[in-house]
VOGU-3710 file (C-alpha; in Angstrom, 3 decimals, decimal comma):
1> xxxxxxxxxx> 0,001/0,229/-0,142  1,208/3,441/-0,958  0,866/6,551/1,736  -0,717/9,976/0,186  2,844/10,881/-0,928  3,190/7,796/-3,411  5,834/6,007/-1,122  5,204/2,704/0,015  3,846/1,938/3,373  6,025/-0,296/5,564
11> xxxxxxxxxx> 4,353/-3,845/6,508  7,141/-5,845/7,527  6,001/-5,883/11,524  3,602/-7,497/13,546  2,221/-5,373/15,298  -1,276/-4,937/17,871  -4,600/-4,597/15,898  -5,938/-1,442/15,624  -8,977/-0,158/14,207  -9,532/2,173/11,383
21> xxxxxxxxxx> -11,741/5,056/11,436  -14,783/5,343/11,636  -13,830/3,570/15,234  -15,705/3,412/18,391  -12,519/2,084/20,467  -8,830/3,069/20,122  -9,978/7,001/19,854  -7,274/9,414/19,829  -9,189/12,811/21,076  -6,681/15,967/20,775
31> xxxxxxxxxx> -6,498/19,230/22,318  -6,356/22,365/20,202  -5,053/25,567/21,742  -5,655/27,672/18,695  -3,731/26,118/15,801  -3,932/28,183/12,516  -5,416/26,622/9,243  -2,197/26,459/7,580  -0,918/24,105/10,846  -4,513/22,302/10,851
41> xxxxxxxxxx> -3,874/21,375/7,034  -0,404/20,317/7,687  -0,898/18,100/10,637  -3,939/16,262/8,701  -2,051/15,758/5,887  0,175/13,664/7,688  -1,904/12,299/10,784  -5,671/12,503/10,010  -6,214/8,651/10,117  -4,916/8,933/13,538
51> xxxxxxxxxx> -7,144/11,526/14,615  -10,801/10,970/15,877  -12,176/13,912/17,825  -10,313/17,675/17,946  -11,260/19,640/20,534  -11,244/23,338/20,146  -10,133/24,370/23,609  -9,591/27,026/25,831  -12,171/29,175/24,163  -10,517/30,086/21,560
61> xxxxxxxxxx> -13,509/29,046/18,967  -15,130/32,159/20,090  -12,584/34,520/19,206  -10,664/32,632/16,107  -11,597/34,288/13,110  -10,562/31,398/11,036  -12,756/28,853/12,653  -14,841/27,872/9,745  -12,104/27,160/7,673  -10,851/24,948/10,293
71> xxxxxxxxxx> -13,886/23,235/10,599  -14,370/22,546/7,271  -11,103/21,430/7,171  -11,741/18,742/9,695  -15,097/17,588/7,907  -13,057/17,053/4,560  -10,697/14,676/6,612  -13,233/13,193/8,707  -12,473/14,508/11,930  -15,227/15,435/14,616
81> xxxxxxxxxx> -15,070/18,902/15,714  -15,608/19,031/19,295  -16,196/22,376/21,362  -14,588/22,564/24,623  -16,618/22,574/27,988  -15,221/25,216/29,477  -16,542/27,959/27,033  -19,884/26,163/27,727  -19,761/26,064/31,310  -18,861/30,272/31,242
91> xxxxxxxxxx> -22,349/30,046/28,687  -24,210/28,355/31,569  -22,854/30,661/34,356  -24,223/33,449/32,373  -27,758/31,971/31,482  -26,952/31,705/27,768  -26,311/27,735/27,437  -28,719/27,662/24,668  -27,301/30,442/22,856  -23,960/28,721/22,975
101> xxxxxxxxxx> -25,078/25,545/21,594  -27,310/27,217/19,132  -23,729/28,948/17,758  -21,641/25,722/17,939  -24,286/24,028/15,795  -24,303/27,003/13,157  -20,721/27,087/12,978  -20,316/23,266/12,697  -19,494/21,748/15,609  -20,803/18,194/15,835
111> xxxxxxxxxx> -19,701/17,209/19,273  -19,580/19,436/22,437  -18,062/18,857/25,767  -20,224/18,826/28,973  -18,076/19,533/32,090  -18,520/21,564/35,479  -14,871/21,857/36,360  -14,820/25,532/36,110  -18,057/26,898/37,432  -20,384/26,089/40,210
121> xxxxxxxxxx> -22,510/23,366/38,468  -24,622/20,940/40,123  -25,259/17,602/39,203  -28,810/17,792/38,207  -27,907/21,125/36,359  -25,492/19,035/34,272  -27,679/16,422/33,475  -30,150/19,023/32,254  -27,123/20,571/29,996  -26,316/17,133/28,726
131> xxxxxxxxxx> -30,149/16,309/27,751  -29,942/19,994/26,056  -27,028/19,058/23,991  -27,540/15,582/23,196  -30,369/16,781/21,174  -28,089/18,241/18,287  -24,485/16,987/19,353  -22,493/13,848/20,457  -21,629/15,094/23,864  -18,805/14,022/25,991
141> xxxxxxxxxx> -19,002/14,528/29,863  -16,165/15,443/31,824  -15,831/14,236/35,271  -13,293/16,089/37,658  -12,224/19,702/38,412  -9,614/21,570/36,847  -7,633/22,304/40,108  -5,499/20,827/42,196  -7,423/19,666/45,543  -10,426/17,665/43,541
151> xxxxxxxxxx> -13,186/20,004/44,711  -15,358/17,282/43,232  -14,036/14,001/45,214  -12,948/11,125/42,523  -14,920/8,519/44,734  -17,919/10,376/43,397  -16,570/10,019/40,143  -18,478/6,610/39,042  -21,951/7,752/39,712  -21,241/10,880/38,084
161> xxxxxxxxxx> -20,160/9,206/34,910  -23,350/6,459/35,133  -25,454/9,904/35,548  -23,773/11,260/32,440  -24,298/8,506/30,222  -28,182/7,988/31,308  -28,525/11,983/30,406  -27,578/11,227/26,990  -23,928/11,478/26,724  -22,100/8,918/24,445
171> xxxxxxxxxx> -18,893/8,657/26,457  -17,408/10,142/29,666  -13,805/11,792/29,759  -11,571/11,618/32,905  -10,115/15,257/33,697  -6,568/15,788/33,201  -6,206/19,052/32,043  -2,883/20,030/29,981  -0,972/19,719/32,607  -1,736/16,261/33,377
181> xxxxxxxxxx> -1,640/17,062/37,097  -4,935/17,052/38,124  -8,200/14,836/38,204  -6,632/11,404/37,296  -3,555/12,554/38,227  -1,681/13,634/41,513  0,151/16,470/41,535  3,515/14,679/39,958  1,467/13,410/37,168  1,266/10,322/38,283
191> xxxxxxxxxx> -1,722/8,230/37,443  -4,100/7,632/40,356  -4,825/3,816/39,488  -8,082/3,676/42,077  -9,997/6,621/40,676  -9,016/4,866/36,668  -10,141/1,290/37,878  -13,467/2,618/39,720  -14,495/4,697/36,387  -13,930/1,335/34,494
201> xxxxxxxxxx> -15,929/-1,021/36,612  -18,818/1,545/36,469  -18,897/2,053/32,776  -16,437/0,012/31,155  -13,328/1,036/29,533  -14,310/1,728/26,173  -17,172/4,218/27,125  -14,243/6,433/28,614  -11,728/8,805/27,196  -8,579/9,202/29,461
211> xxxxxxxxxx> -7,278/12,638/29,296  -3,368/11,840/29,311  -1,423/14,738/27,832  2,271/13,077/28,791  3,622/10,355/27,053  4,339/8,406/30,301  0,577/8,532/30,985  -0,455/7,406/27,257  2,032/4,509/27,869  0,693/3,880/31,707
221> xxxxxxxxxx> -3,308/3,734/29,814  -1,836/1,760/26,662  0,064/-1,042/29,070  -3,097/-1,236/31,194  -5,629/-1,301/28,535  -3,903/-1,917/25,189  -3,619/-0,623/22,166  -7,124/0,264/21,593  -7,820/2,206/24,536  -9,205/5,995/24,100
231> xxxxxxxxxx> -7,047/8,811/25,085  -7,607/12,571/25,183  -5,758/15,875/25,523  -3,309/14,504/22,813  -1,457/17,459/21,954  -1,512/18,318/18,319  2,403/17,487/18,170  2,144/14,227/19,725  -0,325/13,017/17,322  1,838/10,391/15,571
241> xxxxxxxxxx> 4,036/9,450/18,633  0,765/8,698/20,553  0,309/6,432/17,485  3,816/4,924/18,210  3,041/3,613/21,462  -0,285/2,347/20,591  1,590/0,242/18,447  4,694/-0,692/20,487  7,166/1,271/18,686  8,621/2,941/21,441
251> xxxxxxxxxx> 10,529/1,331/24,355  7,676/2,802/27,007  5,196/0,209/25,287  7,774/-2,282/23,173  6,285/-5,143/24,979  2,904/-4,592/23,405  4,665/-5,392/20,058  6,302/-8,440/21,739  3,051/-9,579/22,886  1,597/-9,320/19,304
261> xxxxxxx> 4,530/-11,075/17,821  4,554/-13,769/20,236  0,648/-14,308/19,507  1,173/-14,344/16,327  3,636/-17,002/16,073  1,505/-19,360/18,604  -1,610/-18,454/16,497
//
């Protein structure tokens, strides 16, 4: 098989199975902090098949004059555009959540994130917002706070995840932020395994996107759940390197490739 530039694609290694797009597991969800159209086009040219959900984060969609061009590029490359949750939270706090959703729909977003990590929002408020958003969007519901100290105690995450899915969310997202030092992780960036296992036990690993911005965190989830784990808040510059982690092409997860080779030999 040839790549888009005509060069032959390598096929001499035995690697873990990876589902092709459109897929429901093994999702790579990226965080866009405000990339320009040219940068977006450049990344999609080389890595569109490895990106499933593109989150326009940090409220940048509200101020980006080139948003429409960016969303058109994403649609052309089969990448779902998701509005980040903080913007919707701020709209909720100002009593204009419906206006925010109407704008997102008109702009061309197909996904929205519903979170309650920035402003005061009750579980019933969140459920109502998810129900409202799910009429027009695929909803990703985030659990966890965005600051150290965990305002929303992680022991309540499983019940909140179940509530979110019941209200109409398609997937839940465990908070990690761009820093990888809150929510799913301690302040040093180490995974809190008891939090992860509690959420997975409640809703199943296939319904969870784990925000994991750091390579060591991504490797931990791949070693624990395999190449088809859903990873979120991946930096745009890390898309290809995350795929190599999934395939065991880096030392951090090389044992994944060895297992695939061993299984092929014994099949």
